[in-house]
Phi, psi and omega in degrees: 000135185290136179286151170287165172090137183265136177250119181277127173267121182241111181257131177239023177308316182299334176246299176295315183298320185284349172291359183288147181309132170084001183251139175212116181262137168273173185296310179307315174307313180292327172296318173305308183299316182298328176296313183305313180302320174296310173307325178292336184087032181282142188289313195229133172241116174269115185271342184154193180245080186304330182286352182260339179204157180295318187310304184300322181289327175294327175302315188288326174300307185290325175298326186292322181291319184284332173293337175294338186264005181073031190270352184233017177056219184275005182289141175244141184278144177229133175262150182248154178183186189238156174300159182307149177289150179298141176076009176243134173302142183298329182293344186262353188277108185298320180299313187290329177292328172299314182294315184294336181256005180302147173286350176287127179286351179230146180228139171253121172255137180261127179212160201281132176240006179245117188302319177299330165296321181305320191280314187264337179260320178273330183062041190237154170277174180293319179298322176299320183290318176294325174303310187297327180287313186298308177300322176302307178296318180291325169312302191284334176296322178284345174267018174073016179273134159286149194228120164249148185239118176263108177284100184299138176052038184302308187297322174299308178300325185286326179276352168260332182205080184302323183294317181297319175299315185286324181298317184301316183278346172282317177311307186297321180283327173293332175289341176122013180288126177273355181215137166243125181248130187271120193254129172253079190298326181259004169069018183258012182274162173248167194287329175292334176278332172289320172305307184302306184294318178301315183298322177297321175298313177311310172301319176295330185260021187276357184273170177296334177302326178250015191299326190264002179282127178269135169256141184233186185214137191224104186245134171263167196249023190295333176265006182067024185240010188304310184293314181298322176299313179298321178296320184292320178294326176280336176290334178276346178127356173300149182227012163233122174253118180258143179191183173231158178299132181051023179073007182307143175165179181302148181055248173263004168109175180262180165305133171291095176304329180285327174291315183304318181294319179290325178294315182290324180283310188264345179256323186248359168086015179274139179267103190262301180227170179294167171300324186287324178288322177302331182277002172273354188299308183296307178302326180295315182301315185290319185292325181293317179297330176285324176297321179288342179072039185236136179301129183295129178286109178298337184264011173302138175301143171074307196260340182290147183297341178271344192302324183231042178264156181225124187253305188296149187298312176300318178297303184295328175296318185289321185297325186287334179279311179218100192299327184281004173291331185225013172224117190288339172215169173292109187306328184302338185298324180254011177085014182248193176205160179283158186209127168270131182259128176269131181204187178285003174262001189279157178239184185298323175302312183291322178297315185293320177300324182282321179294323176294329178302322182278359184082015180249135179255111178293148192299156180291341180290137180289338185296320188296313184299315169312307171301322170297322175294319174290326174297319193285327181279334172296314185285330176292325177296332183266001174118352179280146181226107184272359182302322172252017187226059179296334175290315170303327177284317185300310187301311183306305179310302181299332169287325176284339173270005176080031172227051182295128177276118178228131175238340187200155183233121180277121163275322178193163170218164177205141187224129177240129180240141181219144165246114193280169181297336185273005176093352182269134177255135180227160173230142181233128174247136172240126179236148164241125189214147182255124179227116181057040176091349187253156166262127176237146176236122178226140177237139176218149171264154168209177175280009178185161190289334177293315177310311186288323185287321177302317179302311183295322180297317182295327182292321180287335185246350184308312178306316182281323183234082182292349180300331184295349184284343176273350191273131167234136180282112177263337180210143176217124191224140186232132179224136172276111195285322179224101193287338178297340178271007169065225191281350183261013184289153167292133175246140183236133178237142175238128181241142179239129185235149176221154177246025182081340182244339177207166180221164185205150184252144178213162193223142174224141181226133173196172173275353175256116191284338178287314182298313183295330176288319176303317189286322172295322173303309179298324184286321179299303171309300179310307180295319180299314176303314179298310186289340179274351173098011183295138175288140171299177173307139177086348190256347185253130172285125186245171181293148171287183182303130184065014178262353174275135183293139181285163187291143167299178172300144183295163170289167181292155186301329185294343180255146173304144180212164180239126182229154177252140181268152179295144182281144183273356182224158187302334187274346183275147178218153186280126168297158181289158176302154183212145187275142179303150189213145173104173179278154178286140172222000000 
């Protein structure tokens, strides 16, 4: 049953989240994320700090135009800023003037609530700080802005001087702030202390004077407690929850707003968003990670690809019989799904379920299933890991079950890497390959051996399988499996590939890092073609002898290029040129 009382959802991904190291969002990036947040049903979207840079000012102008067209649902935009500078009249503060003229209808002002910071950072008296808070809010209210007040370092201030911290938030409320947000700015608080301090604020706001003021929580995750602290604040009476998508933020991040939404709605009974919007949590998490250009964390609560995965044989078997024994919610409720991970710990039931997810039916006899299981365990022992390489696993099972997906056959490949006198390093790959009954020889340069092999392979097969042009290598990992063996160690490579709509993982293992990479690369291309519905070898009509066009002239030497070599036999032909593709390795 849904609880009484409204919880306001406040997202600060576009400001606090973008303060994560290595992140820089364009205006277009911010608008794309804001559209997702609007679809999700977020009440308030904090877009940035318009007084600090032109980019954020442009964002608000463009967002206002799109909002008129209904581009963000019922979400309202919030501009962020600080209280007036010490000793400056509010009418002369350019930053406040920018906030007052911002297209955003709401302004969140941050001000000091820790007496020690007022003295050491602002070099101001307590009375000056209270006046800065009150006059700044009053100025914006006169400009017809709604105002939220972020009480910076509130909890540190409360436990050092509770009377002053409470006086700051009460001053903000009296000046016209409709919400006062308690900030654990350095992220060091523990849940029981957040509950205690929040309850004290709720008690101080229990009079008629403050009956319409909302108390909020803004938690950072430095102690690993941001989500727990936010939930405890709600239990104590807070009614606005601030956070960021995937917990992105400065240092170790903020409270993960997506996990908070799931916790509040599915665990604590608050009616925040519709079931349809709740199912957008997982796709929202992935899209925002992509826009941030950050590898998506598979272990995120609720939305990660491992959040409902089962690896241990007993766990997987039990989950197949009764999913809620090892799944705390129905994954579909948040747009996710269960996943059986095949490893050396897997059992027959897990393997059957995994095969079924690939659309494969294992033979009824136990002997075949046991042989497949023994094969997988043997390969795991040799270094293969199929936990994040479902595509390689599916191809292996299809091969052993007589449903091999084959689009080309390798004759040989060769890779040469060189470092030139000018310090530039390049790699050149030559492959000899059979595609649709024809033999191709292709040579390509790249900024690494895997890049060069990828480019050469694409040259050879793109004419027959143009789908490969949409495939992009998005991640490449190399791991030494036995470090004590030194340069003779077995290497495992993992490749993540995307076609813009979905992604898949493949694995290769060898004592030769290039060979391991080639195996993973071939699986990646093969699986992509299979998933795209490409026909296997012998099923696609190809050009006849001598009908394949020769490659155009190579690119200038300063850039990676791909060129075709003459064919050594009459049936051989040069494939067309292709742009280098993939990550440098």
